[in-house]
N, C-alpha and C positions, 0 to 999 in steps of 0.2 A: 735279864730282860732287855737291857740296852744292847747286848750283843746281837739279839734277834733283830732289833730295829736296824742296827748298823748293817747287818747282812742283807736285810731286805732292801735298804737304800742302795747298797752297792750293786745288788742284782738289778735293781730298777735302772740305775745309771749305766749298767753294763761295764762297770769298772771293778769287777771282782778281783781280789788280791791274787796276783800271779805268784807261782812258786819260784823261789830264787835258789839256784844251786849253791851248795856250800862246798868250797874247795878243800882239798886236804890241808892246805896251808892254814885256812881258817880253823879247821878242826883241830890241828895241832896247837894253834894259838889258844883255843878254848881249853884244850887239855892242860896246857902249861898254866893257864890262869887258875884253873881248879886246883892244880897241884900246889900253887902258891897260896891257896886258901881263900880265894875269892868265892863269893856265893853265886849259886846258879842263877838266881834272879838278876843279880847285877851284871853278870856276863851276858845273859839273854838280852837285857836292855841295851848293853853296849853294841851287840851285833844285830839288834833289831830282830830277834828270834824268840820263839816260845821257850819257856823253861823246860818243857818236855823235849824239845829238840836238843837242848844242851844235855839233858839226861840221856837221851839216846846216843849222843856222841860219846859220852862217858861210858855207857854200857858197851859200846863197840870199840873202845880205845885200843884193844889188842889188835884188832883187824886193821885199824887205821895206822898204827905204828908199823905193822907188818907191811902194809902197802907202801909206806914212806921208805922203809928199808929196801924194798924190792925195786927201787929206782923208778917208781911211777912218777910222772910229772906232778909237781905240787899244785898245779892248776886243775888237776883232774878232780871230777866231782863224784865219780862212781867207784865204789869198792867192788872189784870183781873177784870171783873165786878162781883160784888156780886149779886146773885139772891136772892130776898127776899123770905121769907117763904110763902108769899101770892101767888107768882107765882108757887112755888113748890106744894102747896096745890091745887091750881086751876088745875094744870096739873094732879094731882092724881084724882081729881073729874072728869076731862075730860076723863081720861083713863077708869074709871068705867062706865061713860056714853057711851063711845064707845063700851066697852065690852057688855053692856046691849043691845045696838042697834044691834050689831052683833048677839047676841044670839036670839033676837026677830026677826031677819032678816029684820030690818028696813033699809031703804036706809040711807047711811052715806056718806057725801062728805065734801070737804074742806069748802065750803060755810056754811054749817050747823055748823061745828065746829068753824069757824071764827065768826059766829054770837053768839054762845053759850059762847065762851071763855071770851069776855069782860063783859058779865053780871055776870058770875061766879066770875070773878076777882073783879068786883065792890062790890059784896056781901061780899067776903072774905076780901077785903081791909078794909071795914068798921069794920069787926069783929076783925081783927088783929091790926088795927090802925097803919098801916105802910105807909110811904110815898114812894111809888114806882109807876112808870108808866108802862103801858103795851100796846102793839100794836099786835094784832093778824095778823101779816103779813105772807105771804107765807114762808118767811125765818124762822120765829118762828115755823110755822107748820112743816117745814122740819126737824128742830132739835127735835121738840117734837115727831114726828113720829119715828125718829131714836132712 
């Protein structure tokens, strides 16, 4: 009940709590503290974060460690996915295929591209010997098209 009142007062004052980014350095510190046996609630209080935030950091600790190892600046706040060379090559081949279809005035639609992409990916994956997964989803196509 008090949370509701506090939120209403913050909104009325126009001083809603702003999101504060968490750096990789802070995430690694939280990870180390948990490994030493500190409780989530105590760590959350120390960093002025929610317990659920600390829990999410622990859930994603493998990704965080991977980012730290990949020489990402410790002040970075975003964990980004690495796209494999296989996907980049596949997209280059698809772009060539699409250009060819356009020049030859062949019909080209999302369905055709979504059918061709996984087969190209599979062939290239074997050639590059890379462990990456791929799904020719409408979201992927939207980014690819852009």
